[in-house]
N, C-alpha and C positions, 0 to 999 in steps of 0.2 A: 349746744346740748349735752347734759350730763350723762355719765354711764348708765345711771339708774333709767333716766328718760328714753335713752336709746335702747336699752334692754327691753324696755315695755313696748315701744312704737315700733322696733324692727325685728327681724329674726335672721339667724345666722344664713349665710349663703349656702345652696344646697339643700335647702329644705322648701316646702311649700304646702300650706293649707288650702283646704278646698270647703266652700261655704255654698249653701241653699243651692242655687240653679246649677251651679257648677260642681258641685257635689253630686246632685241628683243625677246629671248628664254624666259623670265619671262612673258613677256606679253603675248606670243603665248599660254603659257601653262596655264595660268590663264584663257584665253578667251577659251580655250579648254574644261577645265574642268566646266567653269561657263556655255558654251552651253549643255554639259552632264547634269548638275545639271538641267537647265530650262528644259530639255527633261523629266526628271522625276517630272516635276511640282513644282519645288523650284524656288521662286522669290527672285530677289535680295534685299539687306537690307544693310545700311550703319548704323553703331552706331558711336557717337561721339569720337573724339581723347582723350578728356579729360573729366573727371566727377568728383564728389565729393568724395574725399576718403572715408570719413565716411559711403557712401552707401553700401560699400563692407566688412564692419567690421564683422568679424567672419566668412567670405567665402573664405578667401584666406589661403592658407597654409603657414607655416612658411618660407618654402623657396621662393615662390612668392613674400611674403611680402618684404623680402630683396631684391629683384629685382625691386620693381616698383620705378620708378621715380614720384616725389612730387614737387610741387610748390605751391606758395601761390598766391591767384589771389588778384585782385585789393582791393577788400574788405576784404581781411584778411583771407579768406576760405583756407583749406588745400584741394589741387586739385590733383587727381591721373591722370597719362597719361597712356593710354591703354595699359596694359602688358598681359592681357587674354582676347580674341575676345569674349569668351562665356559670361563671366561676364558682360562686356559692352553691349552685345548685350542683354542679358537677362534684364538688368535694361532699357534699351531704350525701348525694346518691350514691358515690361510689362505696360507702361504707355499708351499704345495704345490699347492692347490686349482686346477684349471682347470675351465671352463665345461662342456666335454666329459663331465667326472667325474660331473657332478649329473644326478639325485640321488645323493647318497652317505649311507650309513649306516654309522655308526662307534659302537662302544662304549669304554668305558674302565673300568678297576678301579684306583683309585688311592688313596693317602694325601694327606691335606691338612694343612697345619700352621696352627694359628692360635692367637693368644693366647687364653686362657680364665681368666675369672673362677673361682677355686677355689672359692667359694661357689655357682658355678652349674655345677659340673664335669659333672655328668649332662646337661646339655642340648648339651654340645658333642660336636664328631663330628670323626672324623679317618680314618675310609676310606669312600670313595664309590665307587659302580657306578652308571654312566648311560649313557645312549644319546643319539645326536644324529642327526636326519634334516635333512640340509644340502641346502638346494635344493627344497625344499616349500613352495609357497605358498598352497595350499589347505586346506579342511577334511579331505579325506581324510588327509592328513598328521598332522594334530591328533588325528583319531580313531585312526590307527595309534599315536601316542604314548601315548595315553590308556588305548588297549586293552592296550598292551605293559606299561605300569607296573601296570596291575591285575593282569594275569596274572602277572607276576613277583611282587608282593607275596603274591598268593595262594598261589602255589607254595612260600612260606615260612611264612606264617600262614594257613592257609585259612579263608576265610569271615570273616576279621575285621577287614578294612580299609574305610575309607570315603574317597571322595575329593572335595573340595570344588573347585568349578571356579569361576572367576573370568574378569574380562577388565580388563587394564591399561588400555585406551582409555577405558572406562567410567568408571573412577576419574579418569583424566587430564582427560575432558571435564569432570566435576564440579569437580574442584579449580580448574580454568582459569577457572572462573565467579567465583572469590574474588579478592580483594586479595591480592598477593603476600606480604605480610607474615603473612597468615593461613593460606597453603597447607601448609605444614610441620606447623603445629599440628594442622590437620585430617587430614592424612596420618598423624601420628603417633597421634591418637585413634583413627582408623580401623584401624591396624596391631595396635593394643592393644584393640580392641571396646570403646572407651570412648564409650559412645552419649552419655551427657550431655555430655562436651567436644566430641564431633563435633557435635551438634545446636547447641550453643552456637556453635561456630564457623562453622558454615553459615549460621546466623541473622545473622552480621555483614553478609551479602551479601544473602540470601534473606529471605522473610516466615517468621515462626515456622510457618505450615503447611507451607509448602515445604521448609524445614529439617527439619520432623518426617517429612515424606514420603521426603526422600532418605536420611534416617538409617535408616529402616525398610528401604528398597531396599538400601543399601550393608551393613547388619550383620545381616539375617534371614538365617538360613540354611534352606532349604526343598529339598524335592523338586522335581523339574522340573513336576510338574502344578500343584502348591500355587503354586510361583514363577509359573507362567504366569498364575494367577488373580490374584496379588498385582500385577504389573506392570500387567496389564490396568485393573486399579482404581487403582492408585496414580500411572500415569503422566498420566492426566487431570489430575492435581492441579497439574501442573508447568508451567513456561512452554513454550510449543509449540517454541521454538527450542532448548531443552535437550532436549525429547523427541525431536525429530528427529535431533539429533545423536547420541543413545545407543542410539535404537530397533533399527538394524540390528546393532549389536553385542549388546545383549539377545537379540534372534532369534537370533543367532548361537549364543550360549551355551545357549539353549534346543534347538536343533536338535542341537548336539553331545551334549548330555545325553540327547536322546530315541533318538537312534540308538545311542549307547551302552549305553542299557539294554536295547535289542534285541540288541545285541552280545554281552551277558553269557553267554547259555546258548551261544553259539557257541564262546566261549572255554574253555569246560570248566573254569570257576571254580565256587566255592561261594558267591558273592556274590549278594546279591539286589538288586532295582532301588533300594531304599532306601540301598545303599552310594554312590550317585551324587546329589551334594549341589550345588546351585547357592549360591555363598557369594561375593558381590561385593568382600567385604573382602580375598579373595585377589587380588592385583594385582601378585604378583612381588616376589620378595624382594631383587632388585637393579634398579638404574636400566636396565639394557639390556633388561628385559622390555618388549616391545611389544604383546601383545595377548594371546590364551590365557594363563592363570595358573591354576595348581592346585596344591595340597598334599594328601597322603594322610596319614591318620592310623589309630592302632591303639590302642584301649584298652590301657592300661597303660605306653605309651611317654611319655616327659616331654616330647616335642616331635614335630612331623611327621615321618615315616619317610621321605617322598619329597616333591620338589618339582619343578616345571618349568613350561614353557609355551615361548612364542614370543619369539624375539629377531631380528627380520628385521634390524636394523640392527648387529647385533654385528660380524660378520665384515665388513662394509664400514668398520668403523672400523680394521681391519687391511689394508685394501687391495683386498678382492674383494667386491663386492655379491652377496650371497646370503641369501635367508631362512633361517631355521632354526627347528626346533622339537625339544624334548627334554626330558630329567629326569634328577635324580639321586637314588638311593637311599641312605639313611644306613644304612649297613651295620650298625654297632654298635648302633644303636637297634633295629634289626629284628631281629637276631639274639638281642637278650636276651629278646625275646619269644616264642622258639621252643625247644623243648625242648633241653636239654644233650645232645650227642652223645657217647658213651663213646667213649674212645680205642681203636684197632683192637687186636684180639688178635693177639701177637706170639708165635711159637713160639720157644722158647729151646734151643739144642743147644749141647752142649759142645765146645769146641775146644781144642786144645793142640798145641805145636810138634812133637811127635812125629808127627802124622798129619795135619797141618793141610790138606793139598792134597785128601785123601779127604773130610775134613769139609766143606770147601768146596766140593766137588762135588756131595755130597750136599743141602747147604744151596741151591745154585744149582738143583739140579732141583726142589726144593720151591718155591722163589720162581718159577720157570717155570710151576709149577702154580697160582700166585696166593697161595701163603701169603706170609705176613710173617715171616721168619726172622732171629734175631739170636743172635750167639754169647755163651755164657758161658766166660769163661776159668777154667781150673783154677788153684789157688793157685799163685802163682809165675810164673803165664804171662801176667800182664797185661802188655800193651804197655807200654814205657818211653817 
């Protein structure tokens, strides 16, 4: 295949086009979720598609850094193309935020561009809709965020999602007890749920029993009640200094889950209490996460369909100190799990140049009544 032929028949990784039924379903899903977010008081915002690469130095994980598309602008500046909606939105918002505007609720529906491995193309995502609550420091804001993401997902795939809730600071506290050369190894093992490797890495610093206990705490997925029983039993086996350091954050996660379970009937979803799970291996996909971290899953999806959490230091990086909590929904992953929506019915009427004005008036009358009307041109009447 020649370079020219490949350029015509293929497209770069990290991009995706939508057509007809797919585009119709995508637009309707985004519109429905946008209306839901607006009903909760969130206002739309759009961030730029490109920005200065250096603005995000130190904020992106090594994995995301490898996926960012870069280009050089006309002045020779290194430019990053939007690969993370939260990062670009925070930088954009920080330029205009003032303390008296807080708390501020915003949402976005945007495309992102990331380099993707062709063999792993089904896991990649190029359209996100998400929300941010900027200026909220307490648990109420986190509960709002968790409630909203569950309400949004349930509106597309009723009764099918589960949410895994963790806390970045719990993981950081455990990792900080390790030798520096061993920390990334354990983080990678936790991220991939490789229990054997995690236990081995933790045992470099802790006793064998302590390493086994920490591995169970960090990798076992539980409902709120069973996790409470697990922590009551397992925390007694750890050094008191470490227990005291993580206890308040563990209690925070448990209280979040307890209140969220009680909120489910009020939200009008089809979700049951077992849709809420404690999973301390969820510690945030990016280095800027600071507290609450979560992902939502739906059976049949190749990866999580939503993720989010707290990132209290992110806006400070761009010059305005403000806590924030939010989430992103991976639209294409979610849409593929919902039924394909048929294209709308379009009424076709004949039009020709001899009586076009009358035909146009009739078609406009039908359109005002809510019908979709398209012209069919007589032979020889197609516009040139």
